[in-house]
Each structure stands twice: as C-alpha cells, then as structure tokens.
C-alpha positions as CSV (number, residue, x, y, z in Angstrom):
1,M,-0.1,-0.1,-0.1
2,T,1.3,3.3,-1.2
3,P,0.9,6.8,0.6
4,E,-1.2,8.0,-2.7
5,Q,-3.7,5.0,-1.8
6,I,-3.8,6.2,1.9
7,D,-4.6,10.1,0.5
8,A,-7.0,8.5,-2.0
9,M,-9.0,6.8,0.9
10,R,-8.9,9.8,3.2
11,A,-10.3,11.6,0.1
12,Y,-13.2,9.2,-0.3
13,V,-14.2,9.0,3.6
14,G,-13.7,12.9,3.6
15,H,-11.0,12.9,6.6
16,D,-9.5,16.1,5.7
17,V,-8.2,19.1,7.8
18,A,-11.2,19.7,10.1
19,A,-11.5,15.9,10.9
20,V,-7.7,15.8,11.9
21,E,-8.4,18.8,14.4
22,C,-11.4,17.3,15.8
23,L,-9.3,14.1,16.5
24,R,-6.2,16.4,18.3
25,E,-8.9,18.2,20.5
26,F,-10.4,14.6,21.5
27,H,-7.0,13.3,22.3
28,R,-6.3,16.6,24.5
29,R,-9.6,15.9,26.3
30,V,-9.3,11.9,26.9
31,S,-5.8,11.1,26.7
32,P,-5.7,10.1,30.6
33,R,-8.4,7.5,29.9
34,L,-6.6,6.4,26.5
35,S,-5.0,3.5,28.8
36,E,-8.5,2.1,29.7
37,V,-8.9,1.6,25.8
38,I,-5.7,-0.6,25.8
39,T,-6.5,-2.2,28.7
40,D,-9.8,-3.4,27.2
41,F,-8.7,-4.5,23.9
42,Y,-6.2,-7.0,25.3
43,A,-8.8,-8.2,28.0
44,A,-11.1,-8.7,24.7
45,I,-8.6,-10.8,23.1
46,A,-7.1,-12.8,26.2
47,A,-10.8,-14.0,26.7
48,D,-10.6,-15.7,23.3
49,P,-9.5,-19.5,23.6
50,R,-7.8,-18.6,20.5
51,A,-5.7,-16.1,21.8
52,E,-3.9,-18.7,24.1
53,K,-1.6,-19.9,21.3
54,V,-0.7,-16.6,19.6
55,M,0.3,-14.9,23.4
56,S,2.8,-17.3,24.0
57,G,5.3,-14.6,25.5
58,G,3.7,-14.0,28.8
59,P,3.3,-10.7,30.5
60,A,6.5,-9.4,29.0
61,Q,4.8,-9.6,25.3
62,S,1.5,-8.3,26.5
63,E,3.3,-5.3,27.7
64,R,5.3,-4.7,25.1
65,L,2.1,-5.4,22.7
66,A,0.5,-2.6,24.7
67,R,3.0,-0.2,24.3
68,S,3.0,-0.4,20.7
69,L,-0.7,0.1,20.8
70,A,-0.5,3.3,22.8
71,K,2.0,4.7,20.9
72,W,-0.7,3.8,17.7
73,L,-2.9,5.3,19.2
74,D,-1.3,8.7,20.1
75,A,0.1,9.0,16.2
76,A,-3.3,8.2,14.8
77,L,-5.2,11.0,16.8
78,L,-2.7,13.5,16.6
79,S,-1.7,12.7,13.2
80,R,2.3,12.4,13.8
81,D,2.6,10.1,11.0
82,D,2.1,10.9,7.4
83,G,2.8,9.7,3.6
84,P,5.8,6.7,3.8
85,T,6.0,7.1,7.8
86,F,2.4,6.3,8.5
87,V,2.0,3.2,5.7
88,A,5.6,1.8,7.3
89,S,4.2,2.2,11.0
90,R,0.9,0.9,10.6
91,L,2.3,-2.0,8.6
92,R,4.5,-2.9,11.2
93,I,1.6,-3.1,13.5
94,G,-0.3,-5.7,11.2
95,H,2.8,-7.7,10.2
96,A,2.9,-8.1,14.4
97,H,-0.4,-9.7,14.3
98,V,0.3,-11.9,11.6
99,R,4.0,-12.7,13.3
100,I,2.1,-14.3,16.2
101,E,-1.0,-15.6,14.1
102,L,-3.6,-13.3,15.6
103,P,-6.7,-14.5,13.7
104,Q,-7.9,-11.8,11.5
105,D,-11.6,-11.9,12.7
106,L,-10.2,-11.6,16.2
107,M,-8.1,-8.7,15.2
108,F,-11.0,-7.2,13.6
109,T,-13.7,-7.4,16.4
110,A,-11.1,-6.3,19.3
111,M,-9.9,-3.0,16.5
112,N,-14.3,-2.3,17.2
113,R,-13.8,-2.8,21.0
114,I,-11.4,0.2,20.5
115,R,-14.0,2.1,18.3
116,A,-16.7,1.4,20.9
117,R,-14.7,2.4,23.9
118,L,-13.2,5.6,21.9
119,V,-17.0,6.6,21.0
120,E,-18.2,6.1,24.9
121,L,-15.2,8.6,26.1
122,V,-16.9,11.1,23.1
123,F,-20.0,11.2,25.1
124,E,-18.4,11.8,28.0
125,H,-16.0,14.5,27.4
126,F,-18.3,16.5,24.6
127,D,-21.6,18.2,25.7
128,T,-22.8,19.5,22.1
129,V,-24.5,17.2,19.6
130,S,-22.3,19.0,16.7
131,E,-19.1,18.2,18.7
132,Q,-20.1,14.6,19.1
133,R,-21.2,14.0,15.7
134,A,-18.0,15.8,14.4
135,T,-15.7,13.6,16.6
136,I,-17.2,10.5,15.9
137,A,-17.2,11.0,11.9
138,A,-13.5,11.8,12.2
139,L,-13.0,8.4,14.7
140,N,-14.6,6.3,12.1
141,Q,-13.0,7.5,9.3
142,L,-9.7,7.3,10.7
143,L,-10.4,3.6,12.2
144,D,-11.8,2.3,8.6
145,I,-8.3,3.8,6.9
146,E,-6.4,2.2,10.0
147,L,-8.1,-1.2,9.2
148,A,-7.5,-0.8,5.6
149,V,-3.7,-0.7,6.2
150,M,-4.1,-3.5,8.9
151,L,-5.8,-6.0,6.7
152,E,-3.1,-5.1,3.8
153,S,-0.8,-6.9,6.3
154,Y,-3.1,-10.1,6.2
155,R,-3.3,-9.8,2.6
156,E,0.4,-10.0,2.0
157,N,0.6,-12.9,4.4
158,L,-2.0,-14.9,2.4
159,A,-0.1,-13.7,-0.8
160,D,3.1,-15.2,1.0
161,R,1.3,-18.7,1.9
162,L,-0.2,-19.1,-1.9
163,R,3.2,-18.9,-3.0
164,T,4.7,-21.2,-0.7
165,S,1.7,-23.7,-1.7
166,E,2.5,-23.1,-5.4
167,R,6.3,-24.1,-4.4
168,L,5.6,-26.8,-2.3
169,A,3.2,-28.2,-5.3
170,T,5.8,-27.9,-7.7
171,I,8.4,-29.2,-5.1
172,G,6.1,-32.4,-5.0
173,Q,5.5,-32.9,-8.3
174,L,9.2,-33.1,-8.9
175,A,10.0,-35.2,-6.0
176,A,7.5,-37.5,-7.1
177,T,9.2,-37.5,-10.3
178,I,12.5,-38.2,-9.7
179,G,12.5,-39.5,-6.1
180,H,12.4,-43.2,-6.8
181,E,14.8,-42.6,-9.7
182,L,17.5,-41.3,-7.4
183,R,16.7,-43.2,-4.6
184,N,17.6,-46.5,-6.4
185,P,21.3,-45.5,-7.7
186,L,22.0,-44.0,-4.2
187,G,21.0,-47.5,-2.5
188,T,23.5,-48.8,-4.9
189,I,26.5,-46.5,-4.3
190,E,25.9,-46.9,-0.9
191,T,25.7,-50.6,-0.9
192,S,28.9,-50.4,-3.2
193,V,30.6,-47.9,-0.9
194,Y,29.9,-50.3,2.4
195,L,31.3,-53.5,0.3
196,L,34.3,-51.3,-0.6
197,G,35.4,-50.8,2.7
198,Q,34.4,-54.3,3.9
199,R,36.7,-55.8,1.3
200,L,39.5,-53.4,1.7
201,G,39.1,-54.6,5.7
202,R,39.2,-58.2,4.8
203,L,42.6,-57.6,2.4
204,G,44.6,-55.9,4.8
205,V,44.9,-52.5,3.2
206,A,45.2,-50.1,5.9
207,D,45.3,-46.5,4.1
208,A,44.0,-43.5,6.3
209,S,43.3,-41.6,2.9
210,I,41.3,-44.2,1.7
211,E,39.1,-44.9,4.5
212,R,38.6,-40.9,4.8
213,H,37.2,-41.1,1.4
214,V,35.1,-44.0,1.8
215,D,33.5,-42.3,4.8
216,K,33.0,-38.9,2.9
217,A,31.3,-41.1,0.2
218,R,29.1,-42.3,3.1
219,A,28.1,-39.1,4.8
220,Q,27.3,-37.6,1.1
221,V,24.9,-40.2,0.4
222,R,23.2,-39.9,3.7
223,V,22.9,-36.2,2.9
224,C,21.2,-36.8,-0.6
225,T,18.8,-39.9,1.2
226,K,17.8,-37.2,3.9
227,T,17.2,-34.4,1.1
228,I,15.0,-36.8,-1.0
229,T,13.0,-38.0,1.9
230,D,12.7,-34.5,3.2
231,L,11.2,-33.7,-0.1
232,L,9.0,-36.4,-0.3
233,E,7.6,-35.8,3.0
234,L,7.1,-32.3,2.6
235,A,4.9,-32.9,-0.8
236,R,3.0,-35.6,0.9
237,S,-0.3,-35.2,2.8
238,R,-0.2,-37.7,5.6
239,P,-2.9,-37.8,8.2
240,P,-1.5,-37.7,12.0
241,N,-1.9,-40.7,13.8
242,R,-2.8,-38.6,17.3
243,K,-2.7,-40.1,20.7
244,S,-1.8,-38.9,24.0
245,T,2.0,-39.2,24.3
246,S,4.7,-38.1,27.0
247,V,6.6,-35.5,25.5
248,T,9.7,-36.5,27.5
249,D,9.7,-39.5,25.3
250,V,9.4,-37.8,22.1
251,I,12.1,-35.5,23.0
252,E,14.7,-38.2,24.1
253,R,14.0,-40.1,20.6
254,A,14.6,-36.9,19.3
255,L,17.9,-36.1,20.9
256,E,18.7,-39.3,20.0
257,L,18.8,-38.9,16.2
258,V,20.8,-35.6,16.4
259,P,24.6,-35.5,16.6
260,L,25.3,-32.9,19.2
261,S,29.0,-31.4,19.8
262,P,30.3,-32.5,23.5
263,A,30.4,-28.4,23.9
264,V,26.4,-28.0,23.4
265,R,24.3,-28.8,26.3
266,V,20.9,-29.2,26.5
267,A,18.4,-28.0,29.3
268,L,14.9,-29.8,29.9
269,E,12.5,-27.7,31.5
270,V,9.7,-30.4,31.0
271,E,7.2,-32.1,33.7
272,T,8.0,-35.6,33.4
273,D,4.2,-36.2,33.2
274,L,3.4,-33.8,30.8
275,T,1.5,-35.2,27.7
276,V,0.8,-34.0,24.2
277,F,-1.9,-35.0,21.4
278,A,0.2,-35.8,18.6
279,D,1.5,-38.4,16.2
280,A,4.6,-39.0,18.1
281,D,6.8,-40.0,14.7
282,Q,5.9,-37.0,13.3
283,L,6.3,-34.3,16.2
284,R,9.9,-36.3,17.0
285,Q,10.4,-35.5,13.1
286,V,9.8,-31.6,14.1
287,L,12.2,-31.5,17.1
288,V,14.8,-33.4,15.1
289,N,14.7,-30.2,13.0
290,L,14.1,-27.6,15.6
291,I,17.0,-29.1,18.2
292,G,19.3,-29.8,14.6
293,N,18.6,-26.3,13.5
294,A,19.5,-24.9,17.1
295,A,23.0,-26.7,17.1
296,D,23.8,-25.6,14.1
297,A,23.5,-22.0,15.3
298,L,25.6,-22.3,18.3
299,V,29.1,-22.8,16.1
300,G,30.3,-25.4,18.4
301,S,28.9,-24.6,22.2
302,G,26.0,-23.3,24.0
303,V,23.0,-24.3,25.1
304,I,19.9,-25.5,23.6
305,T,16.8,-24.9,26.2
306,I,13.8,-27.1,25.6
307,R,10.4,-26.1,27.5
308,G,7.0,-27.3,27.4
309,Q,4.0,-26.5,29.4
310,S,0.1,-27.6,29.5
311,E,-2.2,-24.6,28.5
312,R,-5.8,-24.0,28.1
313,G,-6.5,-26.3,25.0
314,G,-3.3,-27.8,24.2
315,T,0.2,-28.1,24.7
316,R,3.2,-25.5,24.0
317,L,6.9,-26.2,23.6
318,H,9.7,-23.8,23.1
319,V,13.0,-24.9,21.7
320,A,15.4,-22.2,22.3
321,D,19.6,-21.5,21.7
322,N,21.4,-18.9,22.8
323,G,23.4,-18.5,19.4
324,P,23.4,-15.2,17.5
325,G,20.0,-15.1,16.5
326,I,18.3,-14.5,13.2
327,S,18.0,-11.4,11.5
328,A,14.2,-9.8,11.1
329,E,14.9,-10.2,7.0
330,N,15.6,-13.6,7.3
331,A,12.9,-14.3,10.1
332,A,10.3,-13.1,7.4
333,R,11.6,-16.2,5.5
334,V,12.2,-19.1,7.5
335,F,9.3,-20.6,7.2
336,E,9.7,-20.6,3.0
337,A,10.5,-23.4,1.2
338,L,14.1,-23.5,0.1
339,F,14.9,-20.8,1.5
340,T,18.1,-21.2,4.0
341,T,21.2,-19.2,5.4
342,K,23.2,-22.4,6.0
343,A,26.1,-23.2,3.8
344,K,24.6,-27.0,3.3
345,G,21.2,-26.5,4.1
346,N,18.6,-27.4,1.7
347,G,15.5,-25.1,3.1
348,L,13.1,-28.0,4.0
349,G,13.5,-28.2,7.4
350,L,11.1,-25.7,8.7
351,P,8.4,-25.9,5.9
352,L,8.3,-29.6,6.9
353,C,7.6,-28.6,10.6
354,R,5.1,-26.0,9.6
355,R,3.1,-28.8,7.3
356,I,3.3,-31.6,10.3
357,L,1.9,-28.9,12.9
358,E,-0.5,-27.5,10.6
359,A,-2.3,-31.0,10.0
360,H,-2.1,-31.5,13.6
361,G,-4.7,-28.1,13.5
362,G,-1.7,-26.6,15.6
363,D,0.9,-24.3,14.7
364,I,4.9,-23.3,14.7
365,S,6.3,-19.8,15.2
366,L,9.3,-17.8,15.7
367,S,9.5,-15.6,18.7
368,S,11.1,-12.4,19.0
369,A,14.1,-12.7,21.6
370,P,16.7,-10.4,23.1
371,S,19.2,-13.3,21.9
372,G,19.4,-16.4,20.2
373,A,16.3,-17.8,18.3
374,T,13.5,-19.6,20.2
375,F,10.7,-21.9,18.2
376,V,7.2,-22.0,19.7
377,V,5.4,-25.1,18.8
378,W,1.8,-25.3,19.8
379,V,-0.1,-28.6,19.5
380,P,-4.2,-28.6,20.6
381,G,-5.5,-31.0,22.7
382,P,-8.2,-33.7,21.3
383,A,-11.3,-31.6,22.4
384,S,-9.8,-28.3,21.0
385,S,-8.1,-29.5,17.4
386,D,-10.8,-28.1,15.6
387,E,-11.8,-25.1,16.9
388,L,-8.0,-23.8,17.5
389,K,-6.8,-23.9,14.0
390,P,-5.3,-20.8,12.4
391,T,-7.8,-18.9,10.7
392,S,-5.7,-16.3,9.3
C-alpha cells in the first residue's frame, strides 16, 4: 500500500483538515483515559480461547504489545505520521499481528472494541451534539483507514502463503517424479561403498586416506537420501495418527537422532508427566529439525533449552538457543520452502515442521527474543483441535 492510496482513502471518506483537528482536540481531552481503552482491547483478546496459542510470550509480550498500541493510538489521533512513515508504521503493527498469527477476525472485532470505547469517551467529554457528531465521524474515518492498512498485512501474508503452496506443489511434482529414480542409484552407491570398505578391510589395506574418502562418500549418500526423504515428506499429505504421548519420551527420541557437539548442553524444562496429543513420529521429526537447527546456530558451543507446558486447549513447546539469533529480514522467510542461510542447508526443515503441525491443527512460530532464537510449537488437545486451527 502506497501513500497515494492512503490519500485516496482519506479523500473518499472525507478525512480532511477539520477531521484532523477534531481528533487532536479529542486526544487533548481524553488522553488520561486512553490506557483504559488499551486494557479493554487486550482483555477482549485474552478472553478468546484462540489467543492462548498466539500470546505465548506471557506478561512481557503483553506489555510490549500494549506499549506499541499506546504509541499507535497517540500517533493516529495526533496525526504525527504521514506519507511513507504512516504506511510503514501501520504495516509494522499489522505484520506483528500476522507474525504471532492473531486470527484476522479476532483482530477485527478487537479493533471494533477500540472504536466502541473511543465513542463512549466522546459522549463523556463533549457536551454539544455537533461536537459529538463531528468527533465520532472523524474517529470512524480514522479507524476505517487504519483497518484497511492493517488488513493489507494479512493480504500480503495470504499471498506469501499461496506462493509457498505453489512452490510446495512444484516441489511435490518434482519429488514424485525423480525421488524413486534417485533412491535406487543412491542405494546402489551406498551398498557399493559399504562393500568396498569391507573388502579393503579383509585385504588388510590400511590406508587412512582411502578410509577417509569412503567415509565421505557414505556421509554424502546420507545427505542426498535425507534431502529426497524431506522432499517427499514435504510433498506428501499424511494425516497424523494422534494419541496422547509423553513429551519427555518424544524429546529423548529426538535427541538420540541429532549429533550434538560435547560443547553443546541441552537443558530440559519439561514436567515428567507432560503429555501431548500428537503423532509421536511426526512430532519427533519436528523436534529433530528444531534441535538440529539450534545446534547449527551455536557454532560449536552453547545451550539449547527445551521447555514444555500444558496450557488451556493444548500443549506448547519452546526450543531455544543462545546463539547469535536470526535477523529480522531472515525471520520473515524462515518458513519458506528452499530458503536457507546454511552453507549446506536445503531449506526444507522448517517448512516441513509447519506442514506437520498444521496437519495437527497446531502451528509453529519464531518468537522474538533479546538473543538467540526461540521456536514455539503449539499442539491443540483432542477437544480443541478443530476450534483452535489458525484462521489467518
């Protein structure tokens, strides 16, 4: 959305200089009461069961969002932002809602609560009917424009997801076509390399250089095989076989499959009796990818923290590392198929995680943190699987 489009919307709804002055006078009279509007906004969101999965940062996240909303409301009523600055600041708010996967309808209805509360303040602080009408009209114009800009963020997100789906469909066609063709020769190569190593051993050939090259060949075959497997898994739509599963067991099985440096420590903050309603094999695959990514980010040493807790409607898991973190630019693309920042990565792991969790009716997100990276996994319980599916 461009500043020119914003100006066109303002002209269409009649948001002129007089309306701007009405809003500034409104702000002057009611600014001490605006905190009540913000409190009511987040109380409405928190009361919705779907908010449980998106408000994952606890009180600290709520405070950050409340401060952002206060700045937004002040800037909107005082017309501090204009042109490109206005568009950028409003899109940032919309993108924040998209990033935490706040359902669009929940955002829309919560915004209408702001509208209702502001109108109440008009009647409390303006005495004449003409002042009330002019101020309410200006508020409606402003909030309609604000909503249009925020909804643009959701439209952009939908367009991104459609592009990702198209890319996955292309990948699926490619994988189905060549996967079988590549697996057979790779199997032959793996068997031949194994037999070569065995034959050299029986012949008593002890050549460190040859052994090193044999090991490299085996490792590269495993890399190729895993890439093909990931491609096929990403393209395949396998319904999960969900049942109550021990979270600790799934984590321990995942850790067995991830080669970790002795300098990498794993800290588990999970109650021993915590369960999750999931396909254990598929959830293990998600954790293998997340733990492997965390280990790669640590570049040799550091701490991977895995937390889990039961929450209203399901189970939430956090996989965090204390590495260098992920830039804002890359954070927006980490779930894109084939996008990777690793020299030897294939960009399939995180899209596969998202595909698995969405099939469970859950989701995965990258949570902002002062340092490192934290991926948050939400898996709804048996009674809430349908009602808690993401709607954005």
